[in-house]
C-alpha positions in Angstrom: 27.3 -60.4 -0.9 28.7 -58.6 -3.7 27.7 -59.0 -7.2 24.5 -60.9 -6.6 22.3 -57.5 -8.2 19.1 -57.6 -5.7 18.3 -55.2 -3.2 18.6 -57.3 0.1 19.0 -56.0 3.6 20.4 -58.9 6.5 21.9 -59.7 9.4 24.7 -62.1 10.1 24.3 -64.4 13.5 27.3 -61.6 14.7 24.7 -58.9 14.6 26.5 -57.5 11.5 24.4 -55.5 9.0 24.9 -56.1 5.6 23.4 -54.0 3.0 23.3 -54.6 -1.0 21.9 -51.4 -2.9 21.3 -53.0 -6.3 22.1 -53.2 -9.4 22.1 -50.3 -12.4 19.9 -51.6 -14.9 20.9 -55.5 -14.3 19.1 -56.8 -11.8 19.6 -60.7 -10.4 17.8 -62.9 -8.6 15.0 -65.8 -7.8 13.0 -63.9 -10.4 15.5 -62.6 -13.0 12.4 -63.4 -15.4 11.2 -59.6 -14.1 12.0 -56.6 -16.3 13.2 -53.9 -14.2 16.1 -52.2 -16.0 16.0 -48.8 -13.0 18.9 -47.5 -11.3 18.6 -49.0 -7.9 20.6 -47.3 -4.7 20.3 -46.9 -1.2 20.1 -44.3 1.2 21.1 -45.4 5.0 19.9 -43.0 7.9 22.6 -43.6 11.2 22.5 -41.6 14.4 24.9 -41.9 17.4 23.5 -45.3 18.0 24.5 -46.4 14.4 21.8 -47.9 11.6 18.3 -46.9 12.0 16.6 -47.1 8.9 17.7 -48.4 4.9 15.6 -47.6 2.1 15.6 -48.8 -1.2 15.2 -46.8 -4.4 15.2 -47.1 -7.8 15.5 -44.0 -10.3 15.0 -44.8 -14.0 18.5 -43.4 -16.1 19.0 -43.0 -19.8 20.2 -46.0 -21.0 20.6 -44.6 -24.4 23.1 -42.8 -23.3 24.4 -45.1 -21.2 24.9 -47.3 -24.2 26.8 -45.4 -26.4 29.0 -44.7 -23.7 30.1 -47.8 -23.4 30.2 -48.7 -27.8 32.8 -45.5 -27.2 34.5 -47.2 -25.0 34.7 -50.3 -26.6 33.3 -52.6 -23.9 33.7 -56.2 -24.6 30.3 -58.4 -25.7 28.4 -55.3 -26.0 25.4 -56.7 -28.1 25.1 -58.4 -24.9 25.4 -55.5 -22.4 22.8 -53.5 -24.3 20.3 -56.3 -24.9 20.4 -56.7 -21.2 20.1 -52.8 -20.5 17.1 -52.4 -22.8 15.1 -55.8 -21.9 16.3 -55.5 -18.3 17.1 -58.9 -17.7 20.5 -59.7 -16.6 21.8 -62.9 -18.9 24.1 -64.0 -16.1 23.2 -67.7 -17.3 26.5 -69.3 -19.5 23.6 -70.4 -21.9 22.2 -67.2 -22.6 25.8 -65.4 -23.1 26.0 -68.1 -25.5 23.1 -68.1 -27.4 23.3 -63.8 -27.7 27.0 -64.5 -29.3 25.7 -67.3 -31.5 23.1 -64.9 -32.7 25.2 -61.7 -33.4 27.8 -63.9 -35.0 25.1 -65.2 -37.4 23.5 -61.8 -37.7 27.1 -60.8 -39.1 27.4 -63.2 -41.4 24.3 -62.6 -43.2 25.0 -58.5 -42.8 22.0 -58.4 -40.3 
């Protein structure tokens, strides 16, 4: 299930439990228009019989500190990453990324 960017809990036909804790600031899924830049995670309660409960959580985090850290580390496409974190919308569609890159190039050419 990796890289779906949404919290989910499923069981397979073989009764295996699949848990996706979500994403930090990059929500995805069917409702990608929903703004959500919270950090998502899951707490799993396990006892001697196995998994008892799964608690999905969301918490705020310092977006500006994350952006500054990413800039310092030279993250590629930092403008897209920054926009994604600030808007709380995951830019995972190629056309959205291409538009963002094109706008960034135009802004750089215009001295913005």
